[in-house]
N, C-alpha and C positions, 0 to 999 in steps of 0.2 A: 554516362551513368558510372558512379564510383563503385568499386568492389564492396561487397557486404557479406555478412554471415547470416545464417538462418539455422537455428537449432531449437526445436520445440518438441520435446519428448513426452509431454503430458497427454494421457488419454482422457478425453473430456466427455462427460454426459451432461446434457443441459435440458431443462424443461420442467414443467409442472409435475410434481410428485416424483421427480427423478431420484430422490433419496432412496426410494424403495429398491432401486437396483443394488444398493449396498448389500442386500440380503442374499444375492446370488451371483454377483460378479466375482471373477477370480481376484483374490486379494494377494498382496505381496508378502504375506507372512501368516503366522498362526496365532500370534499373541500381540495385541496392539496396545501401545500407550496412547490413551485418548487425552489429548491436550485441549483444554478449554479455559474460558475466562473465570476470574475470581468473583465477578459480580453476581454469578448465579443465574443469569437470564436463560442460558441453555437448559439448565435443570428446571427452572420455574416454568418455562414454556413447553416442557416435555420433549425437547429435541435430544437432550442427552440420553434419556431413557429409550427413546426411539432408536437412536444410533446403537446403543448397547444391545437392544433386542435384535436389530438387524445383523449385527456382528455375530451374535449368538446363533441366529438362524443359519449363518454362513460358516458355522463350526469354528468360530474364532473367539478366543478369550480376549478380555480387555481389562486394563488397569487405568483408572481415571486420575489425571493430574489437573486439578482445577484451580490453579493459583496464578494465572496470567493476568497482569494488570493492563489497562488501556495503552500504556507505553511500556512494553515488556522490558525487564531489566536483567542484567547478567545473572544475578543470584537465582532468579526463577529458572533460567535455562540450565544452570548447573544442577539445581535441585531436581528438576524434571529428569535430566539425564541420569542422575544417580538412581532415582526411583526406577527408571526404565531398565537400567543395567541390573539392579538388584532383583527385579521381577522377571528378567529374561525376555523382555519384549523385543521382537524382531522387526517391527515397523511402527510407524507413528501415524495417528489420525488427528488432524487438526480440525476442530469444530468451533466456529464462531466468526468474529470479524477478523480484520487484518492482523490484529495483535496476536490472536490465538494461532492463526495460520503461520505468521512469521516465527513465533516462538516454537511451533511444532517443527519447523525446518531446522532451526538452530539446535533443538534438542535431538532431532534425528541425526544430525551431524555428530553431536557429542556422544550419542549412544555407541558410536563406532570408533571414537578417538579418545585418547586418555587426556587427563588434566582438566583445565578450565577452558571454557569457550574463548575467553579473551587471550589465551595463549596463541591462538591462531589468527587473531585480528590484525589488520594492517593500520589501525588508527594510531594516534600519537603514543598511547600507552600499551598498545598491543604488542605481543612478543613475536608475531610473524612466524610462528612455528610452522614447519612444513607438515601438512596433513598427510597421514599415512594411509587413510582409508576413506572411501566415499561415505556419504550419509546413509543411514538406514532408509528404506523406502518410506515415502510419505503419501498419505491420502488426504486430500483437502476438501472440506465440506464448509463452504462459506455461508454465513447467515446475514451478511450485509453486502451492499453493492458499492464497494469502495476501492480497496487496494488492488484488486485483481491478483492477489498473491497466489491464487489457485493455478495461475498459468505463467508464473515467472519464478526464477530461482532466488529472488531477493528476500532478505530477512533483515529487519531493522531492530536492533537491540541497544539499550542504553547502559553504559557504565556510569552509575550515578556519582561515584566519588570524583571522577574527572570530567563530568558533564560531557561525555562523548556519546552521542546518539548516532550509531554507525550502521550504514547499510552494507551488506555483504552477501555473497552467494557464490555458488559454483555449479557445475553441471549436475552434480548429484542432489542438489537441493531444489531442483524442479520436482514438483509432485509427480509421482508416477500415475496417479489417478485423481481426477477432480470431478466432483458431482455438484453441479450448480442448480439448485432447486429454488425457483423464485418464491414458492409458497412459504419458505422459511424466513422470508424477508417482510412478510405482511405485518409482522408485529413490531418492526423497527419504528420508533417514534419519529415525528417530523424533523426534529433538530438533528438527530443522528443521521436520518435519511439525507438531509441537506448537506451535512459535513462530509459524509462518506461519498456522496455523489459528486461533490466538488473535488474531492481527492482524485476520483477516476477521471474527471474532466481535465485536471491539470496533468495527470499522467499522459493523456493523449496529446494535449497541447505541447507539453515539453518534449515529448518524443518526436513530434512533428517539426519542432524548431531546432532540435539538437543537430549538431554538425554530423552526427553519425546516422541520420535518418536514411531510410531506404524505401524502395517502392512499396513493398508489402506493408510496412509500417505506415507510410503516408496514407494509403487507402483506408486502412483500419482506423487511423487516428481521426481523419475527417469524418468517418462514419460515427465514431464515438462522440465527437463534438456535436454533430447534428442530432443524435439520439438524446443526449443529455440535455441539450438546449430545449428540446421538445418535451421530454418525458420527466425530467427531474422535478420541475414545478408541480406536475400532476401527482407524482408519488408523494411529494411533501404535503400537498393540500388534501390528498385523499389516500392515506396510507394503505387502505384496503383495495385499491385499484390494482387488480392482478395484472392487467395488461401493462400498466406503467411499471410494475415490479419486474415483469419479464424483460421489458425493454432496458431497464436500468441494470438488471442482472447481466444481461448480455453486454451492455456498454462497459461495465466494470471489468468483465472477463476479457473483452477485446482490448481494453486499455492495459491490462496486465500483459497481453501478448505484445502490445506496442513497447512496453518496457523491456521485454525480452529481445525484441528485434532492433530497438534503438536504445534510448537512455533518457532518464530524467536529466535536467540541467540544474543550475545553481539555485533556482527557486526552491528546490527541495533541500539543498544544502543549508540555505538560510533558515528555512522553517525548522529543520532538525536542530539547529542551534537554539532557536526560540524554545522549543519544547524540551530540549535537554536542560535548559536553565529553569523552565517553568513546566513541569510535567503535567500540570492541570490543563494545559492548552491542548485541545484536540487537534490532531494533525490537519484535518480538512479545514478547520476554522483558521489555523495559522496560515495555511496556504492562501485562503481567501483574503485574509487581512493584508497579506503582503502583495497580492496579485496585481492590483491596479498600478501601484508604484513600480513594482518589478517589471511588468511587461511594457510599461511606458518607456522604461530605460532601454528596452530592446528594440523599439520601433525602428530606429534608423538602420539597424543591422540586418533585419530580415523583413523589409517592407512587403515583398511579394507574398511571403508565407503568412504574414499577419493579415494581409488582404484576403487571402484564401480562407483563413479561419473566420474572418468577419463575414464573408459571403456565406460560408457554411452555417453561420448562426443567424442568417436571414438579414444581415446588415448590408450596407453598401460595400462594394469590393474595394475598400480603402484600408490601409494599415491601421489608421487611427480609429476606424469604425469597430475594430476588434475590441477596443477598450469600452466602447459604448455597449456592445453586446455583452461583454463580461460584467459590466456594472449592472446592466438590466437583469442578467441571470442571477447574480448575487442577491439583488433585491427581491426577485420573484421567489427565491427559496428561503427568504427570511433571515439572511445573514448580514444585511446591510447595517444593522444597528450595532453589530459587535465592534469592539475597540481593543487594540493591543493592551491598553491600560486596564481593561477588564480583568486581565490575567496577571496583573502585577508587573508587567514589562515597563521599564522606565528608560528614558533617553540616556541616563548615565551608563546603562549596560551596552549601548550600541557598539562601541569599539570592541568589547569582549565578545559580543555576539558575532560580529563580522570576522574577528580572528578565529573563533571557533568554527564558523562555516568554512573558512579557507583551509583550516588544518585538519578537521575531522572528516568532512566530506569533500575534500579538495579535488577528488578525482572527477567530480561532475563539472568542474569549471573548464576542463579541456573540451567538453562537448557543448559548452555554452557559446552562442554565436556572437560574443563580444568579449573584450578583455575587461575583467573586473578585479579590482583590488579592494583593500579595506576601505578606502575613501568612498568608492562607488557603492559598496554595500551599506556603509553608514548613511550615505545620502538616501538610499532606498528606504532604509528603516526610518529615517527622519520624515520622509514623505508619507510613509504608511502610518506613522504613529499618530494616535489621537485618543 
């Protein structure tokens, strides 16, 4: 067994109506910057008002920043941080899907550090400035079952000018508190349920295949794959199925833990390039569209682990059977009809997309269980494109 690390500082409350605990749990500050999406669903569904009421019950003031897009961008992080500093906020609450939670972490970091967020980033145009202070404390309230951002330190932000969609994080960007309440997910429509659920699925699969996998991650990842294979189709076809929502909520949270204990691999690097060039492409859709071509290229490198994944999905314990299980799951959740061309992606872009994946999220290639260069990535894109 190889050496490994384990650091999981997030206090987690999980279960039906768990959100109510926000009204009396000890909070990490007295004035919150509440970060949520620009689409207005949290306000329309009453979640925002509920959270504000619970914070008030807990003698906590709150300021709302509701400008986060589905693929959050640098300008939103810097604007949110300015507001939080002006208002004297001493912690951040993220309410919504993965985009809102990711943005809340980046904003919390910038509440305690000067300048612009990109000053600290390691990407091609990042200035790699040394951070002087940890992030302000973060409370995560997910309303979708996808990123698992409530139990990992990672935050993905795009710098649109340079088409850099960059994942980053540090010890202080782990949420201090996460409340996962499956009842908040009953309103998620089938297509979003499918896409976010597949994101969680690939987090677990990639963490299981990554070179840095470890025993705790392996056990959790296989459990995630089994749960999502069984319960995601049920949640898609009957969004009000509370049991399915509970299972999917836990699967996504587990998958976030997997990302903390292991890592994603270059599947995510390549999708980040796609959605950096085409922000209208939902992350989970992009991962699904790439997946059959991508994982077929990995088969010779990790046959035993692929066979384990196949068996966990109810398929024959053979590496190639994982692709059969994956194709079946994608069809069962209604994503089989999607095409990369639906989102404006063209073959002429493939070399630039491959280069972007290698340069912006190149760190994930060291955890990928095969050598991949630009030619390999272009071949994957060619195989996936239709």
